[in-house]
N, C-alpha and C positions, 0 to 999 in steps of 0.2 A: 745737825748733819741734813743736809738738804740735798735735794734733786733739781735737778735742772727743769723749768718748762716754759714752754713757748708762750712768750706774753700772748591751749586745750580745748579740745572741745572736751565735752562729755560723752561717754559712750565709745571711749577709743577701745576697739579690739585688736587683738595682736595681727590677725588677718587685714584688718583694713590700715594698719600702718603697714606692712609688708607689703600689700598689695600695691598701696599707694606708691611705695618706693620702685617697685617692682617696673611700673608704667613708668615713672619717672627714670772645716778648721777654724769656726767661727771666733770670732772675738767675743768674750764674756762680760757681760755688763760689769761695773766695779759697782763694790756695794761696800756700806759701812762696817768697819770691824765691831764687833759686839763692847756696849759699852760697859767701862768698869763702874760700878756704882751709879747713881742717879745723875741725871743732865737736870739740866733747865731752859725753858722754851719760852721767851717772850710773847706774848699775843696780844693785840689789841684790837680793841672794837672801836670804829671810828669813821668817820664822816669822809669820802672822796667824793671827786670827780670823773666822771667817763664820758669821753664824746663819742655818742650813740649813733648819732644822724648828721650826715656831712653838711658841713654849712650849720649847724648851729652850736648854741653854746653848748657846753660839757653839763650834763645831767647828775644832780646831787645824787649819791648813793651810801649805804654803810657795807662795810667791810669787815670781816676778820683778817686781821693781818698777822705774819710774823715775820722775822729777818730777811727771809727769802720766801718766793711762791709757793714753795713746796716742802712741808717737812718731811726728810726721810731719814727713817730708824733702822738699826740692827734688831731684828725678832727679840725678843726678852729684856728690852731696853725698859727699865725706869725711868720714869721723867716726872718733872713738875711744871704744870701747863700756866705760867703765871700773867694772869689774863687783866688788864686794866681798861676798865668800861668807857669808853670817853663818848657814849650814845647820851641821848638824853632820856632814854628810859632804860629800865633794869636787864639785865642779861644773864642766860642759862645756858651753858657751853655743852652741846650734845655731840656725839661721835660715834663715828662708823667704822670700824675697824681697831679703836683704840678702848682698853676695858679702862672705865674712870668712873666715880660716883653718879649715879643716877640725878639726874637735872631734876629740880623741884621734890625732891625725895631726900636723898644722901648731900646733896649738892645745894646749897642755897642761891638763891638769884644775888645777881651783884647789882647793886642802885647805879645809878649814874655817877659819875666820876669815882667809883671804886674800886677795889682792887683785890682779888683772892688769887692763892695760889690751889691750883687742884691738882693731887697726884694722879697718875695717868702709868698703865703699861702697856707695851707693846707685846701682846701677849701672843698675837699669832700673825703671820706673816699675812700679805696683799694690801689690795687699793682701797683706801677709807678717805676718811671725809672730817672734818670739824665744822659745826655751823651754830650759828647763835639764833636761828628761824623759830624756836619755841615762843619766845618774847617778843621777838625784832620783827615784826612784820608791817608797822608803821610806814617804812622804806625799803624798797628792793636792798637786802642785804646777800654781799657776795660769800662766798664759803672757802672754805682752806684746804686743800689736797693733803693726804698723808700716803706716803709711802714707805710698807712694812717690809724691807727686803727677806726672802729665805735665807736661811743658813746655809743650804746648797747652793751650787750655783747653776744659773739658769744661763743658757747659751744664746743670747740674743745680741745683735749689731746696735740695735738701737731702742729706747725704752722713753715711750714718750705719753705723757699724759694728755687727754683732751678732755678739758673741763667745760662741758657746754652748759651754757647761762641762756635763760629768757630774761626780756624786759617786752614789755609794752609802752608803745610810745604815742604820745599826744601829739597833738595838730603841729605845735611849737618844737619838736623832739626831744621833749622830756619823758624820763619815765614816770610811768604811772604806779601807785604803789600797789601793793596786793592787797587784798580783800576788799577792793574799791572796783565797782564796773569797770570795765574796760573796752566795751562792744566796740566803739568805735577808734579803737587805738589799735596801731598797727604794730603785728610781732616782730622781733627781731632775736636772731640766736648769735652769740659769739662764741667763742672758744679762746679760751684762756686770756679772755679780756679781748679779744680781736676778733675782728669781722674777716670772713673766709683768709685765714693766714695759710702758708703753704710750707708745708715738711720735707724738704729735700733728702732722699735716699738713693744710694746707688742699687744699681742692678744686684738681682739677687741676695740683698741685704735683709736679713731677717730683724722685723721692727716686732716689739711688744706695745699695743696700742692700749692704753688703760683708758676707757672711756667710763667718764662720770655725767650722772644726769644732773645737772646742777641747779635746776629750772626750780621755778619757784611751787609750782605743781603739775606740770605737765607730763604725761606719757609720753615720750620719742621713741623712734626708730630711727636707728643710725645705718647706712649701708657704703661698702666700698663699691661703686660703681664698676661693672664689667670686671668685676675679681668675685669667684665663687669660692676660692681657696682662703676663704676666712676663717681659722679653728679657734675655736671659744676654748680659753683654757681656765679662765676661773670668772665667777661671777658673785656680789657682793662680797669680795674680798677673800671669798673661800675657792681652792682650788674644786675644777669638774674633771669628770671626766670627758678629755678632748673630743669637741665634735665640731663639724663645720656646720656654721653659720646657715640656717635657712636661706637660701637668694643672698648669701653675703652678707646678712642684715640681721641686727641684733637690739632687741625692746629694751627699754629701762624706765621704770618708774623713777619717780622724784627721789633722789639719794640712792639710788642703782648703780650700782658700777660692773661694768665687764670687762675682763682683760683675754684681748683677740691676738692672735700671733698672724702675721702675713709674710710671705716673700716678695721684695718688688718683683713685678715680671720683665723680662727682658724686651715684649713687644710694646710695651706702654711707655709713653713718656710722661702722662699724668693719669692718675685716676682718682677722680673727682669721690668726695666725702659727703654724703647727701645726707639732708636728716628730715623726716616726714612727722608730721604732729596731729595725725589724723585728717589736718586738712588739703596742706599743699605739701610736697615735695621741693627742698629748697636748699640750694649750695652751702656746706657748712665749711669745708675746708677742703687743700688738696694734698694729693702726696705725688713729688714731683721728681722724677728721674734727675740725677745729680748729671752734670758734665762731665765725672771720674770714669775711670774704668769698673766694669763689674766688680763687685767685690769677690767673687769665685765663679768658678766655671757653669756653676748649675746649683739650684737651688738645693737649701740641704732638707734630708729627710723629715717626716713630722714630728714635731717635737714629742718626745713622753709627756706623761702629766706631771704638772708642777705638783712640787714636794709635798708631803700631807701636811697640815694643821693642828692632826691628832682627834679631829672629831670623829666620831665614834662609826663604824661601816654597816652598823643595823642597829634599828632600834627596837628593843621590845613592848612591843603595841598590846600586849595581852594584857600587861598591869597598868598602863598607861591613866593616867588620871586626864577627864574629857571633860570639856567643858564650851559652850556656844558663846560667839560674841556677837550679837545684831550691831552692825556700822552705822546703823541711824536710829537705835533705838534709844531708850531713855540710861542715864548714869553718863554720861558723857558731860566733858567740861571743858570749855575754851582755857588756853594756858594761863591766862591772866589772871582767870578764877580758879583755879587749880587748886584743890584742898584734900587730901589724901587723909584726912579725920575718919573717913567713913570703911566700910569693910572695902576689902581687894576685889576684882573684878573675878579674880578666881588665885585659888594657892595650890603649892605643890612640894613636895619634898625635893631636898637634893640629892640629886642621881635618879630622881623618878623622871621616865617620859611624862609626855604631857601632848594631848591632842587637842587643837583648838579648833572649833567650825567657825569659819567666820562667815559672816551671812549679809553679804550687800542686800538691802531689800529699796534702797532706793533707786529715783529713777537715772542716777547717772554711776560712772565710775568714781571709785573711791581706793584708795592709795592705803595699805598699813602698813607702819613699821613698827616691829617688835623690838624694844631696846632690850640688851642685856643678852639674848639669847639666838644663834643661827638655828634655822629650821629647814625642814624639809617638807616640799611641797607634795601632799602624798595623793596618788592616784585615786580615781571614781570609788573604785569597789573598797578600797582601805587596804589592798593586799601588796602595797608596794610603793616605790616614790621616785621622785624623779631623780635622775645623776647629778645632782649641784645643790649645795645650799644656799640658802636667801635671808636678808633680815629683812626685805621690803617686797611685796607684792601687791598688784593692782589687780581688784574684782571689779568687772564690768555689771552694771544694773542686772540686779535680779540674781547674779551668782553667788553662787557657796562653793567656799572651798576650805579643804582640810589640811591644816599642819601638822607638824611635829617636831619635838623639840625633847632633847636633854636636858634638865634642868640642872645646870652646871654649878653657877653662881646661888649662894643666897643671898638674901636681900630684897629689896622693892623695886620696881621696874615699870618703865612705861608701856602703854600702846598707844600708839599715835596714828590716828585715822583725818584724813582730807581728801574731799572731792576734787575734782581735776580741773573745776572752773576758777578762773584768776579773784574771783570775788569769796569763795570759799572760807571759813574759818579753820585751824585748825581745832582739833579736839583730842582730849586725853582721856586716859582711863589709865589704873593700875595694876598689878598683879604683885605676888609675893612669890617666894621660893624659900623654904625654911629649914 
């Protein structure tokens, strides 16, 4: 079951990203019926070419591909991901939004030319992603969006994925591989593989935009120009208490996802979608008013929160397991040399709350992705948390943040850390829930 898809600098602060952008009776979207039994989805890790520069030859890339550009599932679907590795290096499948065996821990890597079936479960609704970047950094590799639909009806007229990807172009127009220096390369950002695409919307249509940061390492801000009524509904696949995006903009770390609702205003024929990467604001896409009559006489009232995914309303931190993790300290391993034979970074019991202190003592921004468990970002005094869940967090140079989660699943899981400069390596540690 599939959905239609329209085909940095270090020290990036939220304030800088948002400031740069500031300067510069409805139809219900159809969703698949719950699946009976397991389904199988074929995945191919393969090479492809994409024209990234006008008048230049297509650039060789890698891609995780399925029979359609987006995998769309009903919540609760059990599936088998049949992955064929057509790359010249080993592959390991990571997921944001689906439950599957932990890569490099419970899931063995797949050698070149190999094939494996990986069981997965769409246990929670939301916007997700499948990718192979743990081991595949030799060539820019494109990820695969995943949507798991809410079991209840969500009233929108359009449901659009905007998968944002970044490339660094050499003088000949070809893509520079990550983990290599790209100081003189020109950055290019695409949406669903296209440069500045247009999305046509009728006046007063309600649209759900699912922003996905598919960039290799860049933290980005995305703004709908001249529109302040952009309501954030979900972050990293989990429903949030709805709130208006500050200045109409959202900030996403690599792998981050934010779902927003907006209504196409009557007074605008075109709304520019802008991207800021800490250095420049640039056009990314356009929302264009169609020539058809308004869909309704007036905009819809603000939408209620999305249905709960069953995460707890409160976390009891009094008996939480507590540990600190320094992002630039000893114990981190590159994926190609990862070895889980040693002691885990921390352990906790299933059902226990965990408070993890993340300390970035480096000179640049680091992005941390906690595999396996959604987490809350704690307030400074440890007396509350932000009204949303995350699975990825960017920490500026010298910053310390505390996160908390409920250890739901037993097993071993990865913690992934990457600096935001193009040449930075991915680094791993692991933890255990007993």
